Each structure stands twice: as C-alpha cells, then as structure tokens.
N, C-alpha and C positions, 0 to 999 in steps of 0.2 A: 457186589460192592468193591470199590477200589481197595487194593491191598497197600498198606503204608509201611514205610520203614521209619520207626520212631526211636530217637536217641534220648537218653536221660543221663546227663553228666552232673558231677558235683563232688564235693569233698566227702571224706569218710564221716559217717554218723548223721548225714543229712536225711537219711531214710530212703536212699535210692533203691536198695534191694527189695524192701518190703513194698514200696510204691510201684516199682517196675514190675514185680511179680503180680501184684493186684491189678495193675493196668492191663497187663498181658492177658490175665484171666478174664477180665471184663470184655476185652476185645476178641478173645479167642485166638490170640496171637502166641507165638513162641517167645519165651523170655530168655535172654542171653546175658548172663553175668560175665562180662569180659574181664573184670578184675580177677575172676577165678583162673583165667588163662595165665595171667601174670603170676598169680600165686602158684600155679602149676609149674611154671618154669622155675620159680624160686624154690619150690619144694624139691625139684630134681637137682637144682644147684646144691642145696644143702645135703640131700641124700647121697650125692656123688662126691661131696667134699670139694666142690669147685670154688675157686676164688672168683667172686662176681666181677672183679676188675680184670680178670684174665680173658680178654676178648677172643683169643684163639680158641680157648676151651668152651666159651659160651657159644661161639659159632658152630663148633663141632656138636655141642649138645643140641642146638636147635635143628641140626640136620638129622640127629638120631631119634629124638623123642616124637611121639605121636599123641598129641592132645586132642580130645574130642568130647562132646557132650552126648549123653544118652538119657532119654526120658524114662524115668522110673515112677513107681507109684507115689514116691515122696517128692517127685519133681525132677528137675534136670540135674544129673550127676556128672561130675568131671572125671574122665579117665585118662590115665597116662600109660601108654603101652598096655592097655587092657586092664589096668589096676585102678579101682575106684579110690581116688585121693580126695574126695569132696570134704571129708571131715578133717584129716590132718593138715590141710592148707589153711584152716581157720584159726591159727595161733598168732599171738602178737609177734613172735619171732619171724614167722613167714610173712606177716604183713609188712614189717620193716624191710625184709629182704626183697619182697616184691616191689617196694618203692624204689629200691636201689637198682634192681635189674631192669625195671621199666624205663630207666633213664638211658639204657644202652640201645643204640641204633640197631644192633644186630638182633636183639630180642624183639624190638618194635617192628622191624621189617618182617620177621618171621610171623609174628602174631597178626600183623596187618593183613597178610595174605589169608590166614586162617579165618579172621573175622569177616573179611569181604566175601569170602567163599560162602560162609554161613548166611550172609545177608542177601545173597543174590535173589532168593525167592520172596523177599520182603515179608509182609505179615509177621513182623517181629519187633520186639522192644529190646533195644540194646542198652545195657547199663554200663557206664564206665567213667572215664575221666577225659577222654579226648574223642569220644564217638562223633560228636557234632562238628568238631574242629578239624580233625585229621582223618579218621577212619571213614566216616560217611558225611563229607561236607555237603552232599546233595540230598541228605535225608529229608523226608517229607515233612516231619515235625521234629523240632529239637527243643528239649527242655534242659534247664540248668537248675537243679534243686539244691538249696542251701538251707542253713539254720544257724542259730547263734552257736558260738563255740561251746558255751555251757551246756546247751541242749544236746549238741552232737557228742560231747564227752560222756554225758550221762547215758545216752542211748547205747553208745559203744560199750560202756562199762556193764550195763545190764545184759547186753548180748554176750559178753565174755565171762560173766560172773561165774557160770558153772564150768568154764573151760580154763580159767586162768586165776592166779592168785593176785593179780595186779589190783592196786587200790584205784579209786576214782582219780586221785591226783596223778598217779603214774599213767593211767590211760590218757588223761588230758595232756600230759607232757609228750607222750608218744604221738598223739594226734597232732599236736602243734608242730612237732618236728617233721612229721610226714606231710602236713599241709605246706610247710616251708619248702621241703624237698620237691614236692609235686608242682608247686606254683612258680618256683624260681628256676627250675631246670631249663636248659636251652632247647632241649628236644621235647616237643609236644607238651608244653606246660599246661597245668590245669587252669582253664579259664573258660568263660562262657563263649559260645560261638556268637558272632555278631548278630545273627538272626535267631538266637535262642530265646525261648520264653522263660523268663526267670521267675522262680517260685520260692518263697521263703516258707519252710514248713514249721518254723517255730510256733508252737501253740496250735498247730493244725493236726487233726486226726488223719490217719491214712485215707479214710473214706473221703474226707474233704479235699485232700490233695488230688486223689484220683478223679473225683468229680470235676475239679477245676481243670485238670488236664483233658478230660473228655470233652469239656466245653470247647476247648481250643481245637481238638481233633475233629469234632463234629463240624466246625466251621470249615476245616480243610476238606472234609468229605463232601 
C-alpha cells in the first residue's frame, strides 16, 4: 500500500493531538507532534535564561541543542540532549513562550530541517500549525481541524486541570492571545492550506473525526 504523508493543522484545543494520534494508530503510521519541538526550544530558552528577542543567542541555542523523538511504551517522547522533557513542556508558561519563539525565523529554519528529515520516509501524521502550508506543502493529504472558541477553551482547561491552577476564563484568555499571535504573525501564520480539507470538530467525537478523515484518505489511496 502506498505510504502517505498526512498533515493536520489547526488552533490549540481543536483536538489535533488526540485526533492525530488516533489517526496514526488506525493507519499504523508514526505520529509526530511538531508543536512539541517548538515547546522544546521554548523550554531550553527558559531553562537557560535566554531572552527570546535576542536572536544571536537564539541562533547559538539552535546550533547547540539536539531535539528528537523516541518511541516508548507510553508513546512518542521528546528528548533534548538526551533528557526526556515531554512533561515539563506542557505548562501554560511554556505554551506562551513557544508561541513567541515560533515567530522567530531562526527557530523556524532550524525546526524546518528537523521536521523534513523526520518526514522523508512518509507513513506519518504530522500535527502542527504550518505543516500543510510551509513544512510539507506537497503533503499527500492535508487537514485543517478547528472548533468553536468555547469548545477549544473547555478542552484545553480539562487537559490542564491537573497541571495548572488556571481558571477556565484564564485559559480562554491565553488561548485567544495565542490565536491572535499565531494567526497574525508575518512568518508562517496559522491558516488552512489552499488544498486543505477543513473539519469542524465541535460536537464531534474523536472517533467520528477520525472516521471522516479516513474517508478522505481512502479516496487518496
């Protein structure tokens, strides 16, 4: 069977991670959470006390760090210089910092190479914000997953409930700010690719969204 490279873009809280992982499992493909790579850079920026506006130090950092995924029993884990950072990168602070560093061309150029190297063998589902527009414009199947702002805020709040003391209102405010940052930046803004299949997950179960995606993928195959 032909191996495909599939991209799933969309804003935070649209269900990208859960859907992408489930779709990859159904297809027997690798699941790549590219947002984790940006969080990994943000984590190292914070850990090393680097000002994200200092491009010289950002460039030096990108030449120094080695980010990569390893498959474990619990799924794909992100490592930075041999240290598993999969859990500490999932905080609201790192989320906002990741949004800031992702707007820097130095960081995007570094991770562009990392992502394209991972995607060479295809048979993968790449989740992110600019997978279908910038990283893999020639991807075999592109999806843009969205949901209502209320639904997205509630999903993110439930995801963070055991890890953060943020209220639902605070999560919604952070999400709105990040949406604005990601969609209005001049470099690789968050938007659907012209040939992306747009899916609104509001009111849909994960299984329903995956089934819908598979129906499009089967047509491609």
